[in-house]
C-alpha atoms as one frame of an Amber mdcrd trajectory, in Angstrom:
protein
   0.000   0.000   0.000   2.864   2.341   0.827   4.363   1.879  -2.636   1.044
   2.850  -4.213   0.933   6.071  -2.209   4.540   6.889  -3.118   3.765   6.254
  -6.782   0.677   8.471  -6.571   2.678  11.279  -4.934   5.266  11.048  -7.689
   2.645  11.103 -10.434   0.830  14.101  -8.933   4.168  15.868  -8.678   4.935
  15.066 -12.310   1.612  16.517 -13.458   2.210  19.619 -11.341   5.754  19.942
 -12.682   4.741  19.638 -16.333   1.557  21.740 -16.361   1.422  24.053 -13.332
  -1.097  26.463 -14.895  -3.704  23.726 -15.215  -3.123  22.520 -11.652  -3.380
  26.076 -10.288  -6.557  26.706 -12.318  -8.206  23.516 -11.047  -7.151  24.182
  -7.445  -8.420  27.762  -7.684 -11.789  26.595  -9.016 -12.061  24.096  -6.163
 -11.017  26.526  -3.435 -12.962  29.716  -4.303 -16.578  30.479  -5.103 -15.715
  33.068  -7.755 -12.317  32.157  -9.202 -12.901  34.452 -12.182 -12.424  37.484
  -9.921  -8.946  36.364  -8.848  -5.714  37.226 -10.604  -2.917  34.725 -10.096
   0.588  36.157  -9.869   3.342  34.669 -12.028   5.398  33.403  -9.066   2.555
  31.038  -8.156   3.288  28.945 -11.246   6.972  28.796 -10.351   6.065  27.748
  -6.808   3.715  25.064  -8.173   6.458  23.772 -10.465   8.890  23.685  -7.511
   6.334  21.836  -5.397   5.882  19.337  -8.227   9.631  18.735  -8.399   9.758
  18.126  -4.645   6.848  15.681  -4.853   8.503  13.780  -7.702  11.725  13.611
  -5.718   9.922  12.372  -2.601   8.029   9.764  -4.600  11.180   8.481  -6.265
  13.150   8.350  -3.022  10.280   6.549  -1.309   9.967   4.006  -4.104  13.736
   3.487  -4.157  13.965   2.860  -0.419  10.903   0.606  -0.462  12.284  -1.406
  -3.385  15.602  -1.791  -1.591  13.956  -3.214   1.509  11.513  -5.547  -0.275
  12.380  -9.170   0.325  15.471  -8.345   2.337  14.047  -9.805   5.564  14.106
 -13.331   4.138  17.544 -12.785   2.664  18.869 -11.368   5.939  17.494 -14.359
   7.870  19.111 -16.807   5.456  22.422 -14.933   5.650  22.334 -14.910   9.456
  21.669 -18.670   9.731  23.054 -20.417   6.645  22.563 -23.859   8.184  18.867
 -23.192   8.662  18.369 -22.302   5.005  20.152 -25.481   3.876  18.071 -27.570
   6.284  14.833 -25.922   5.063  15.689 -26.716   1.437  16.353 -30.398   2.162
């Protein structure tokens, strides 16, 4: 489940990184009753792009650390007790 969340965070970050104007427009429509009356400053798009880059980075780091730890418990147990693994295989 954790890997799915990390993947989702990375994908949301990628969308925000590639098209920040669309993300800001959708978020503005969701957050305000009359979004037509608002004028978004240019730095908001840069901040959205930066946030997207951070989310992509967090998603990738999370997936990398999760992938590195997957299945290592069984490998660590076999490495700690090599006689046990040989006995289990027999």
